[in-house]
PLY file of the C-alpha trace (Angstrom):
ply
format ascii 1.0
element vertex 80
property float x
property float y
property float z
element edge 79
property int vertex1
property int vertex2
end_header
89.31 251.48 130.01
86.61 252.90 128.95
83.93 250.94 126.20
84.52 251.77 123.16
81.98 253.74 120.48
79.41 251.47 118.72
80.34 252.36 115.33
77.58 250.23 113.34
75.18 247.41 113.78
76.49 245.30 111.08
79.96 243.75 110.32
81.98 245.49 107.15
82.87 243.72 104.25
86.36 244.00 103.11
88.43 242.30 100.44
92.13 241.53 102.14
95.15 240.69 100.39
97.23 237.81 102.06
100.11 239.00 103.81
98.75 242.52 104.12
98.47 244.28 107.66
95.50 246.50 108.54
94.87 248.55 111.34
91.38 247.91 113.29
89.80 250.50 114.88
89.43 249.64 118.59
87.76 253.21 119.81
85.09 253.01 117.26
85.70 257.08 116.63
87.52 256.35 113.54
85.86 257.95 110.00
87.21 255.07 108.24
85.90 252.42 109.65
86.77 249.28 110.28
90.05 250.94 110.03
92.25 253.36 112.13
92.28 257.30 111.30
93.87 258.12 114.59
90.81 259.32 116.34
91.68 257.41 119.25
94.88 259.65 120.14
92.85 261.22 123.24
91.81 257.72 124.67
93.51 254.97 126.16
92.43 252.55 123.00
95.14 251.49 120.35
94.39 249.91 116.82
94.85 246.39 116.61
97.16 244.94 113.71
95.74 242.32 111.62
97.54 240.42 108.74
95.58 238.69 106.40
96.17 234.90 106.15
94.75 234.59 102.58
93.26 237.15 99.75
89.20 236.68 100.39
86.48 238.93 101.76
86.22 239.12 105.30
83.92 240.78 107.90
85.17 243.13 110.23
83.64 243.96 113.53
81.94 247.41 113.50
79.97 247.00 117.09
83.36 246.73 118.93
81.89 243.65 120.83
83.48 240.66 119.29
85.21 238.23 120.94
86.92 237.19 117.78
88.80 240.70 117.17
88.90 242.22 114.41
86.35 240.00 112.97
82.45 239.86 113.44
81.54 236.97 115.58
77.54 238.03 115.60
77.82 240.20 118.91
76.01 242.82 117.05
72.86 240.90 117.39
73.06 240.61 121.05
71.29 243.70 122.88
73.49 245.99 124.70
0 1
1 2
2 3
3 4
4 5
5 6
6 7
7 8
8 9
9 10
10 11
11 12
12 13
13 14
14 15
15 16
16 17
17 18
18 19
19 20
20 21
21 22
22 23
23 24
24 25
25 26
26 27
27 28
28 29
29 30
30 31
31 32
32 33
33 34
34 35
35 36
36 37
37 38
38 39
39 40
40 41
41 42
42 43
43 44
44 45
45 46
46 47
47 48
48 49
49 50
50 51
51 52
52 53
53 54
54 55
55 56
56 57
57 58
58 59
59 60
60 61
61 62
62 63
63 64
64 65
65 66
66 67
67 68
68 69
69 70
70 71
71 72
72 73
73 74
74 75
75 76
76 77
77 78
78 79
């Protein structure tokens, strides 16, 4: 599998709703970051489904290097 495109250098805050499923972009190509818009089609990437456990603000990863997919773990602070 190839490396994803780094879509940003900071986490993306999103107000999520409890029980709602979100599809996080894993390839970094989506124009609707942090969510999938189908841009992964020519790649071997697929979006990651994530269901919000509660209604609150969360921070989705934009650098695509997080170990806590799909949420930011601060990996964007590490040099590539």
